Structures are given as C-alpha cells and as structure tokens.
N, C-alpha and C positions, 0 to 999 in steps of 0.2 A: 528609558521608560517606554518609548514607542515600540521598541523591539520586542517587548513581552506581549504586545497586542495580539500577534498571531498565535501565541501559546494558548489562547482562550478557545481555540477552535480545533476540531478533530481533523488531523491530516492523514487519515488512512494509514496509521502505523508507520509513518515516515517522518524524519526530521527534515522538513521541507527546506528550511534555510540552509542546513548543512549540505543537502544535495545540490542546491543551486550554487552555493559557494564553491563546492568541489568541482562542479562542471566548469565554472568560469576560471578556476585555478588551472584546470587541465587545458582549457583553450589558451590561456595566457602562456603557460609554461611549455606545454607539449606542442601546440600548433603554431603559436606566434613567436616562439623562442624568446619570450620575455620582452619582445619588442612591441610595445603597445601603440605607438603612433603610426598605425597603418592607414593607408588610404581606404576609403569606403569600398571601392571596387575590389581591392585586394582582400579586404575582410569578407566580402560577399563570396568571392571565389573560394577563399579558404573554407568558409562555412559550408558551401554547397559541394565542394569536392572532398577535401581532406577529413573534415569533421564527420560528415555523413558517412563517408567510406569507412572511417574508423569504427563508428558505432554499428554499422552494418556488419562489419567483421566480428565485432564482439557478439552481436546477436546470433550470427551463424555459429560461432563457437558454443554459445549456450544451447542452441537448438541441436547441435551435434552431440551434446553431452560432454564436451571437453572443457567447459568452464561452468562452474557451479553458480547458480543464482539462488541464494537462500530465500529470497522473497517468493520466487516461483514455487519452491519446495513447500514453503509455508502455505501458500494459496492452494496448492494441490492437496495438502493434508486437510485443510479446512473444507475443501470441496468434497473430499471423500467422507469426512465426518458428517457433513450436511446431507449427503446422499444416503448414508446409513440411517439418519434420523427420519428422512422422508420414507425410506423403505419400512421403517418400524411403525409408521402411521402417525408421526408427530404433527403432520400438517393438519390433520383433522382435529387435533386437540387444541390448536392455536385459535385464540380469539383476538381479532384485529381491533385496535382502538383508533387507528388512523392509517395513513398510507405506509408508514415505516415503523409503527409501534404496535406491539402485540402483547398479550398476556399468555404465558405458558404455564401449565401445571407443573408442580413439583413431581419428580419421579419417585420420591420416597415418602412424602407427607401428603396425606389426602386433604383436599380443600385449601391448599396453599398454592398461590399463583405468583409468578414473577413477571415483572415488566421487562421486555426486551426491546431495545432501540437498535434497529438494524444498521442504519448508516454509521452509527457510532460504535458498533460492536459491543454494546453494553448490556448487562443483565444484572438484576438485583440479587441473584442467587449466590450462595457462598462459594460454590465450585467455580463460578465465573471469576470471582475475586482472586482465587488461587491460580487461575490460568494466565493472568496478565503479568 
C-alpha cells in the first residue's frame, strides 16, 4: 500500500523506483561482487573510485556518440519542437495563470483555449493525449 504513494506524483517521465533499484543492483553485483558485508571505509573507497569512474566512462561514451541515451534524444527533440513554437510566435499567444500554468489557444478552433501545466508536461488538448 505505501509503495503506491510515490505513483501519485509526476517523476519527469521516469520510473524513479526502477532506476534506484537498478542502480543498487549494479552496485551490489558489479562492484561489490555480491559481497554485501563490507566495511564502511571499503564501501566509501569503492563508491568514490570504481563507481564514479564507471559512470564517468559511460558519460564519455554518450558524449562521444558511441552509446545511445534515449532520454537525451527525447529531450533534444522536445527542445527543437519548443524552439519552433517560439519562432512561430506562440509565446505571445500564451496567457499565464500562475508560475507554471498557462492558457494556450487552439491552432485549429477559434476561441478555444487549453490549460498547460509545464512541470507535469500536461495539456488538455486532444493532440497531447495522443502524444503520451
């Protein structure tokens, strides 16, 4: 019952619990060799040397284009689409209701406005429902 508590919140398009569980599985199996009863100083050395080095290596592969990161690709596509909307003048059409909520006009129907909540990446429009 308590495990579903986190599902009521938006986690920026990631399964947070799965990512954390996967990380600890990798630390336990790959770095600790399934030996969990380590001394604290051994664990700190392991985390500061081997784990950080491993993830720096993964980052360098991604930056060099040798390892694909689908999240980065998705973010770049979203950034490109947002820049196109800004270039078309959609910023001037936006009416802000709060810090992160705005009303956007329909591109096809006159006098029809949709509520957009930026931190949750949500919109009331039909096309937004098909994109998720």
